[in-house]
C-alpha positions in Angstrom: -12.0 298.1 99.8 -15.8 297.7 99.6 -15.5 297.0 95.9 -12.9 294.3 96.6 -15.2 292.8 99.2 -18.2 292.9 96.9 -16.3 291.2 94.1 -15.0 288.5 96.6 -18.5 287.9 97.9 -19.7 287.5 94.3 -17.0 285.1 93.5 -17.8 283.1 96.6 -21.5 283.0 95.8 -20.7 281.9 92.3 -18.4 279.1 93.5 -21.1 278.0 96.0 -23.7 277.9 93.2 -21.4 275.9 90.9 -20.5 273.5 93.7 -24.1 273.0 94.6 -25.0 272.4 90.9 -22.2 269.8 90.6 -23.2 268.1 93.9 -26.9 268.0 92.7 -25.9 266.5 89.3 -23.6 263.9 91.0 -26.3 263.1 93.5 -28.8 262.6 90.7 -26.4 260.5 88.7 -25.6 258.4 91.8 -29.2 257.8 92.5 -29.9 256.8 88.9 -27.0 254.4 88.9 -28.0 252.9 92.2 -31.5 252.4 90.9 -30.3 250.8 87.7 -28.1 248.4 89.8 -30.9 247.5 92.1 -33.2 246.9 89.2 -30.8 245.4 86.7 -33.1 242.5 86.1 -35.7 244.9 84.9 -33.5 246.3 82.1 -33.7 243.2 80.0 -36.4 240.6 79.5 -36.1 237.4 77.5 -38.7 238.5 75.1 -37.0 241.8 74.3 -35.8 242.3 70.6 -32.1 242.2 70.5 -29.2 242.9 68.0 -25.5 242.0 68.3 -23.6 239.1 69.6 -24.6 237.7 73.0 -21.0 237.6 74.1 -20.5 241.4 73.7 -19.3 243.1 76.8 -20.9 246.4 76.1 -24.7 246.2 76.3 -27.0 249.0 75.4 -30.6 249.0 76.6 -32.9 251.5 74.8 -36.4 252.4 75.9 -38.3 253.5 72.8 -41.7 254.6 71.7 -42.3 253.9 68.0 -44.4 257.0 67.7 -41.6 259.2 69.1 -39.9 261.4 66.5 -36.7 261.7 68.5 -36.6 257.8 68.7 -36.9 257.7 64.9 -34.1 260.2 64.5 -31.8 258.4 66.9 -32.4 255.0 65.4 -29.8 255.4 62.5 -27.1 256.7 65.0 -27.6 253.7 67.3 -27.5 251.4 64.3 -24.3 253.0 63.1 -22.7 252.4 66.5 -23.5 248.7 66.2 -22.1 248.5 62.7 -18.9 250.3 63.8 -18.4 247.8 66.7 -20.0 244.5 65.4 -18.3 242.3 68.0 -18.3 244.6 71.0 -21.8 246.0 71.2 -25.2 244.4 71.9 -28.6 246.3 71.8 -31.7 245.4 73.7 -34.9 247.3 72.8 -37.6 247.9 75.4 -40.9 249.6 74.6 -42.3 252.6 76.5 -45.6 253.5 74.6 -46.1 257.0 76.0 -48.0 258.4 73.0 -51.8 258.0 72.7 -52.6 254.6 71.0 -48.9 253.8 70.8 -49.5 250.6 72.7 -51.3 249.2 69.6 -48.2 249.8 67.5 -46.1 248.1 70.2 -48.5 245.1 70.1 -48.0 245.0 66.3 -44.2 245.0 66.6 -44.3 242.2 69.2 -46.7 240.2 66.9 -44.3 240.8 64.0 -41.4 239.6 66.1 -43.2 236.2 66.4 -42.9 236.0 62.6 -39.2 237.0 62.7 -39.9 240.5 61.2 -39.6 242.8 64.1 -36.7 245.0 62.8 -38.1 245.2 59.3 -41.4 246.3 60.7 -39.9 248.9 63.0 -37.9 250.4 60.2 -40.9 250.6 57.9 -43.0 252.3 60.6 -40.2 254.8 61.3 -39.9 255.6 57.7 -43.7 256.4 57.5 -44.1 257.8 61.0 -45.2 261.3 59.7 -48.2 259.5 58.1 -49.6 257.5 61.1 -48.7 260.0 63.9 -50.7 263.2 63.9 -50.1 265.8 66.7 -48.4 263.1 68.8 -51.4 260.8 68.5 -51.2 257.5 66.7 -53.7 256.8 64.0 -53.7 252.9 64.1 -55.7 252.5 60.8 -52.9 254.2 58.9 -50.2 251.8 60.0 -51.3 248.8 58.0 -50.5 250.1 54.5 -46.9 250.6 55.5 -46.2 247.0 56.4 -48.0 245.3 53.5 -44.8 244.6 51.6 -42.9 242.9 54.4 -44.2 239.3 53.9 -46.2 239.3 57.1 -49.2 237.1 57.6 -51.5 239.9 58.5 -54.4 237.7 59.8 -52.0 236.0 62.2 -50.5 239.3 63.1 -53.9 240.7 64.1 -54.6 237.6 66.1 -51.2 237.8 67.9 -51.6 241.5 68.7 -54.5 240.7 71.0 -53.1 237.6 72.6 -52.4 237.4 76.3 -48.7 236.9 75.7 -48.3 240.2 73.8 -50.5 242.0 76.4 -48.3 240.7 79.2 -45.1 241.8 77.4 -46.4 245.4 77.2 -47.6 245.3 80.8 -44.1 244.1 81.9 -42.4 246.8 79.8 -44.5 249.5 81.4 -43.8 248.0 84.9 -40.1 248.2 84.3 -40.5 251.7 82.9 -42.0 252.8 86.2 -39.4 250.8 88.3 -36.5 252.4 86.5 -38.1 255.9 86.4 -38.0 256.1 82.6 -40.0 259.2 81.8 -39.0 260.0 78.2 -38.0 258.3 75.0 -35.5 257.4 73.9 -33.8 256.6 77.1 -30.6 254.6 77.3 -28.6 252.5 79.8 -25.1 251.2 78.9 -23.9 248.3 81.0 -26.6 249.3 83.5 -25.4 252.9 83.7 -28.1 255.4 82.7 -27.5 258.2 80.2 -28.1 261.2 82.6 -27.5 263.9 80.0 -29.4 263.3 76.8 -27.9 263.7 73.4 -26.2 261.7 70.7 -22.7 263.0 71.6 -23.4 262.1 75.3 -24.6 258.6 74.3 -21.5 258.1 72.1 -19.2 259.3 74.9 -20.8 256.9 77.4 -20.5 254.0 74.9 -16.9 254.9 74.0 -15.9 255.1 77.6 -17.5 251.7 78.3 -15.8 250.2 75.3 -12.5 251.5 76.5 -13.0 250.0 80.0 -14.3 246.6 78.7 -11.8 246.3 75.8 -8.6 248.0 77.0 
């Protein structure tokens, strides 16, 4: 009898723990979704680099640090999703320069965007990331040799990097990062809904579910 009561009590405790865990996760997800809804304007800025048709119903917003190794590894997967759904998906890139000196690379990317070379520059920097990031710290002087063949006007690039317009873009990105409680990169929102459990499979599932709801 005592053994049965002990087992029953254990099962009840386990069920209570599982219920509490599920409640906590649901509460956290609800808070994140509510925050994203309240601050939806902060997800996208008119200066943000974008890919995909403007009429797409499924819109991914990615917060990225160019010095982040996980961001580099995720980039091909996100690009593959866009290729797989060329008419349905749209990507907006936001910068969250969390690594030391990463803000200088973000400034370079915004300056390259002014010359219509943002995506080429980002891909070139990702390909050489192991050279210009050491122990999670950006070595700015090592960046330049990796963008020499992209057809950029380097003198203009350097001037634009320190311009008030670029400085303001980075400041706005970081303000939105704080407002949306983005604490890591990459971080994703799909139609305003945050990716609460990180991973490629989780991102793909969220995108697929949103595609199914928007394109039944």
